[in-house]
C-alpha positions in Angstrom: 0.1 0.1 0.1 1.3 3.6 -1.0 1.0 6.5 1.3 1.4 10.2 -0.2 4.2 11.1 -2.6 3.8 7.1 -3.9 6.0 6.4 -0.9 5.5 3.2 1.2 3.1 3.6 4.5 4.8 2.6 7.8 3.5 -0.4 9.8 1.2 1.0 12.4 2.5 -0.1 15.9 0.8 2.6 18.3 -1.6 5.3 18.5 -1.8 7.4 22.1 -4.6 9.3 21.0 -6.3 10.8 18.1 -9.5 13.2 17.6 -11.6 12.6 14.5 -14.7 14.8 13.5 -17.1 12.6 11.0 -19.9 13.4 9.9 -22.2 10.0 10.7 -20.9 9.1 14.8 -22.7 5.5 14.4 -21.1 4.6 11.2 -17.7 5.8 12.1 -18.0 4.1 15.4 -19.4 0.6 13.7 -16.1 1.1 11.0 -13.6 1.4 14.0 -15.1 -1.1 15.5 -15.4 -3.5 12.9 -12.5 -2.4 11.1 -9.9 -1.4 13.6 -11.0 -3.4 16.1 -11.5 -0.9 18.7 -14.8 -1.3 21.8 -16.5 1.8 22.6 -15.4 2.9 26.2 -18.2 5.9 26.5 -21.2 7.1 25.0 -22.1 10.5 24.9 -24.5 12.7 22.3 -22.0 13.9 19.8 -19.3 11.9 21.4 -17.4 8.1 21.3 -14.2 7.3 23.2 -13.1 4.0 21.6 -9.9 2.2 22.9 -8.1 -1.1 21.8 -8.8 -4.1 23.5 -5.1 -4.1 24.7 -4.1 -2.6 27.9 -1.0 0.0 27.8 -0.4 -0.3 31.4 
């Protein structure tokens, strides 16, 4: 797989924190749960917190 500029993507090892703005929160939550294997930890109106299934501490 190639990234921007024709360079190969690097293998992602760990993400500490990411904030994403999406149009359809429900679809985004389902996508990241299915594709990235993230699980919801908190859901509030207009906001969902997801985490991996691996503890980092």
